[in-house]
N, C-alpha and C positions, 0 to 999 in steps of 0.2 A: 764756290759762292759762299760767303761768310754766313755763319749761323745767325748772325745779327741782322742780315739783310732780310726784310720781311715786307717788301712793298708790292709783291705780286699776290695773286689769289691762289689758295690752295684748296685741294678737294681730297676727301677720303671717305671710306665706309666707317661710320662711327659705331656700328653694331657688329657682333661676331660674325665671321665669314661663314658660309654655309646656307642652306635653305632654311627658311623660317617663315613665320606668319608675316612679319613685316621687316624691313631693313631701313636704316636711316643714313642718308648720304649727307655729309656735312661740307659746306664751303665757307671759306673765311677769306676776306680781303677786299680791296676797293671795288672790284668787278664783280663780286659774288651775286649782288642783286641783278646786274645787267646780264650775266651769263645765264642764269636760271630764267630770267624774264624772256630772253630771246628764244627758249624753247618751250616755254610754258603757256599752255592754252587755257586762259582763264582771266582773272583780273590783272591789270597792269601792276605788277609787284612794286615797281618803283615809286608808285603813288599811294602805297599802302602804309599804315602805321607799324611802329615796332610792336613786337609780341602779339602779332596776329597770325591766323592760320587760314590758308586758302586752298580750296579744292579745284582740281583741274587735271589735265593730261600734260604729259611730257612727249613731245614729237621730235623725231630726228630731222635731218636735212631734207628728206624726201617726204615730210609731212606724215610719216608713218607713226602711229601711236605706240610709244614703247610701254606706258603704263598710266593708269589713274593714280594720282598722287596727292598727297597733303604737303603744302609748303609752309613752313614756319619762318617768320622773319624776326630778326634780332638786329635792329639798326644801331650803328656805332653812335655813341660808346656804350650803349645798354646791351652789351653781349658779353659772353665768356671771354672772347679775345680782345674786346674793346674795339673790334673792327666790325664791318658789316658781316653777319653770319646768317647763312641761309641753310636750313635743314630740310631735306626732301625725303618724306616718308613713302616708301614704295612697298609693294609686295615682295615677299623675301626670296623671290627666284634669283639664283646666281646669274642667269642669263639676263634678266632685267637690270640687276645692279651693275653688271659689267657693262652693259650697253650704255646705261645712263652716264656711268662715270667716264666712259670713253668719249661720249658726246660732250660733256662738260670739258674734257682735256682738249678736244678739238676746238672748242669755242674759246679756249684761252687760259683755263685753269691749269695749275701744275699739281702733280701728285704730291700730297703731303709727306713729310718725313716723320718718323716716329716721334711722338710727343710734340709736333709742331704746334698744335693748336694750343696747348698749355705753355709752350715757349713764348708764343705771341702774347698770351695773357700776362706773362711775366715781364716781357719787353716793353708792353704798352701800359704797365703799372697797375694791372688788375690784381696782382698778388705778388708776393716776394718769393724768393727762391725756395725757402723752407716751406712755404705754403704749397708751391708748385710740387715739390717732392712728396708732400703729404697726399696729394691727389693720386699719385701712383700707389701709395701705401693703401689709400681708401679703396681703390679698384681691387688690390690684392687681398684686402682684409677677408678673412673666413671665419671670424668669431666675433662676439659681441665686444670683448675687450679690444681687439686690434681695430675694430671699426670705431669705437669710441675715441681711442688714442688718436688714430688718424684724422677723424673728424675735428677733435679738439685743435690739433695742430694746424689743419687746413683753414680753421676759422681764425687762425692768428694768435692763439694762446702763447705758443713759444716765441712767436715774432715779437709780440708786445713786450714780453719780458726782456728780450734782448734790446729792443728799441730804447726802453727806459734806461738800460745800463749804458748804452752808447751815447745817448743824448747827454747824461751827467758827464761821461768822459770827454766828449767833444767841448763841453764848456770849459773844462780845465785844460784841455789841449790848446784852446783858443787863447787863454790867459798866458800859458807857457810860451806860445808863439809870439804874443805881444811882448813879452819880456825880451825876446831876441831883437826886436825892433828898437829897444832901448838899452841894448847890452853895455854901452859905454856909460850909461848912468847908473848902473847897478841897482835897478829897481825890481821889486817882486810884486807882480800882480796875482799870482796864484798862490794862496796860502798853503804852505806845505803841510800843516797840521790837518786841514780840512781835506787836502788831496789824499793824505795817507788813510784818514778815515773812510773816505769814499772808496778807495782801492781795497781795503780790508772788507768793506761791505760787499763790493763787487765780487771779490774772490770767494766770499762766503756763499753767494748766490750761484756762482759758477760751480763751486764744489758740489752744491746740492744737485745741480742739473747733471753733472758728470756722473754722480753716484746714481742717479735715476735711470741711467742707461740700461744697467743690468736688468732692471725690472721692466723697463720700456721695451727693451729688445726681445724680452720673453714674451710679453703681451703682443708684440708685432710678429714675431716669427714662430712663436710656440715654444714649449718646453721639451727639449730633447731628453728622452727617457730611455736609459739602456736596460733591457732585461738580461740579466746575467745569472750564472750558476753552472754547476757541473753539467756534463752531458746527460740527457734523458731525465731531467727533473720536471719536465712539463713547460719549458719556456715557450716553445711554439704553440702548445695548447692554450697557455695563458694569453698569448697574443691574439689568437683566434677568439678567445672568450671576450677579451677587451673590446675587439672590433666588431664582434658578433657576426663574424664570417670566417670561412676557411681560407684564411690569407697565407698561412705558412703551412708546410708539409709536416705532418705528425707521424711519427714512426717509433716502434719500440727499439729500434737500432740505435745505439749510442753514436753521436757525432753526425747525425743526419744534416744539420744545419752547419755548412761550410763557411757561409759568408752572411753578412748582416741583412735583415729584411726590415724595411721601414714602412709605417703607415701612421695615420694620425686619427684622433677623435677629439671632440670638443667636450669638455666637462665644466659645466656651469660658466660657459662663455669663454673658457681659456682653452687653447689648443695644446694638446700634448702629442709629441712626435715619438712614438714608441719604435725602438730599434731592437729586434730580436737578434741575438748574437750566437755565435758558436760556443758550444759548451767548454768550460775551462778545465783542462786536465793535461797531463803529460802524455805526449803521443809521438810516434815515430813516423806517422803518416804526414808527409810534407805539407799537403794541401790543408789537412785539418790543423796542423800546426800553425800554418799561415792564418787560418780562420781564428784560432786561439789568440794569436798576436794581435790581430785587428780588434778582437773583443776587448783586450786589455787597453788598447789605444782609445776605442770608443768610450770606454768607462772613464778615462781621464779627461775626455771632452764633454762628458754629459753634464747636464744641469741637476739630474736626479738619476739615481740607480734603484732598480728593483732587483734584489738578489734572492732568487728563489731557490729553496732547498726541498729536498724529499726526505722525510724522516725515516723511510725505509731503507735508504742508503747513506744518509748523512747523520751521524750521531751528534749529540749536543756539544761534545767537546770539540769535535772537528768544525762545527758551525760557529763556535765561539771564536776559534782562530780566524775563520774567514770574516767574521764581523770586525775582529781587530785590524785585519788587513784593510778592510773598507774604511775604517775610521781614519787611516793614515792617508787615504785619498782626500780627505777634508771636503767631500762632496756629499750632500744629503742623500740618504738612502733609506729604502723600506726593506726590511727583512720579512720575506713572505714564505710561509710554511705551507707546502702543498698537501693534497690529499686528506683535507679536513674530513671528507665524507666517509672515509673508510678506517680512519684511526680512532682509537678510543680516546676519551677525554683525558684519561690518565697518561697516555703516551704524548699527547700534544702539550699537557701541562708541563712537561720537563723543559719546553722551549720558552715558557712564559717569561722567566728572568731576562730573556734577550729582547723582550718587548716586540714581538712579531705581529704580523697580520696573518690569520689563518684562512686559507682558501682551499677550494677544490677547483682547480682549472678545468677539469673535465665537466663537472656538473654546473660550473660557474657560480657555486655557492661562495659568498664573500667577496664577489667582484665589486659590488656597491661600496662595500666597507673599504676595499683598496682605493677606489676612486676618491673617496673622502679623505683618505690618508695621504694621497698624492697631493690633494689641495692643501692639506695642512703643511706638508713638507715644504711646499714653495712659498706659502704664506702670502699669497697674492690676493686673497679674498678680501683682505682688510685694507688694500691699497685704494686711495681715492683717485680713480682714473680721470677725474675732472682736473686734477693738479697737472701743472706743466711737467711733461715728461719727455725725455730725449730718447728717440728710437733710431737715430741714424748715426752710423759710424763716422761719417764726414763731419757731422755736427760735433760729436764727441771730441774728435781730433782738433777741430777748430777752437772748441772751448779750452781744451788743454793748452794749445798755443797761446791763446789769449791769456790764461792764467800764468803761464811762464814769462810772458811780456810784462805783466803786472808785477810779477815778483821782482823783475828788474827795476821797475819803477819804485817799489818800496826799498830796495837796496839803494837807489839813487837818493832817495829822501833821507834815509838813515846815514849815508855816507856821501854827504853833499857833493854833487856833481853839477856841471854847468847846465843851463836850461836847455841848450841844444841836444845834449844827449838824453835828458829827460823826456824832451819832445819826440825824440826818435822812438823811444820805448813806448810811449802813449800812442804814437801813430801805428806802431806795429800791433798794439792790442786792438785799436780800432779796425785795423786791416782785417785781422782774423775774425772779429765779431761781424764785420760787414760781408765776409765771405759766406757766412751762414745764410744770411737773408738776401745776398745778391747785390748789395750796394758795392761790393767789390767782386768783380767776376772776370772771366776770360772765355774766349771761344772754346777752348780745350775743355774747361770745366763744364760749361753749358752742354756741349756735345756729349760728354760723358754721362751727365745726368739725364738728359731727355732722350738719349738713345735707347734707354732702358724702358721708356714708355710704349704703350701699344700705338700703332698708327690709327689715327682718328681721335686721339685724345691728346 
């Protein structure tokens, strides 16, 4: 069955699986009201107004009461999917939920696929594709920043920006198409200078959106931070101090960490994903050597590096060389000098020219200063997250393809080509812009996007 076919009635659990105080079972489709009304003992639901809640019982075919429930009605088109939607709130027993869903299935509903409620909202014009994708981002958001960015996109901020660009391009495309109808008369309806000005303006906006992806992706997925350094300098102790729990094994034996350990915390609304890695050193131990190789690879992929040194085993000259190597990576890093609690101020001062942060991973002294330095390094506190920001790799790729098509338009204007070739390039730009919001889509694209949603949403 095509993903675009949505004339039947679907049902799914809308709340997390497992036992709880309540569970919500959601139905959407033309028969949603009839199916629920047929097993509901209370008011006649087909005669009730939209956005009303009704108390009663759900009974099976043998008139056995399955549960006392609250039924919420959302009559088309005033619902999330723009179809008739009924939500049945039951007690959170797994047995009750399964029994009621099986009852609805026997009465004619079909089990919903992943993301099918939001898919129907998109297909019925309730939201565009970029807004639908933002719904998944909103559900997955685990920090204030990722929540705000997803909410801004779900409410149409990104879509409105693209809509304005697309409408201007469509105007010129129609003028170019009109020229094709009068090709024998050599007339020009689309002013080439105005078109060039528009394309340059659009490209400027596209470039701004593309550049916003780096920050938007960080806000959405978190900042990957690698904790690196030589063996036995306190990397695992530092990770435990940051997480405020015994997450990593701590030992005086060098080389204890053979593979990376990951966990995350939220600092001032921004998620940081910390990766504790194997200590960097030359070793003949094949397993440890593989861990060191993975550490170097993780460092290259990081958004930020914490490089931890131990003054009792790392002298200033050696650390200076390590800092020079870090600079070659061209990745922001924080030089962290450990054992602040047991070293004299004079001993620590020798590291001051390297601009480090001093810390005691064991006593947690300096942890708050480190957190502030991490925020300073990524420089996200000064971002206005109310601005339109791209967070989806699919959108970035489409914006890049749009920009490439518009570059061809500019070339065609500066090196005059016939209107039909100019029209092709403009249509290509419109196609890529439309693929973001779903004005241009396919079954495969929609299947790929909505299959990542949870069932019930």
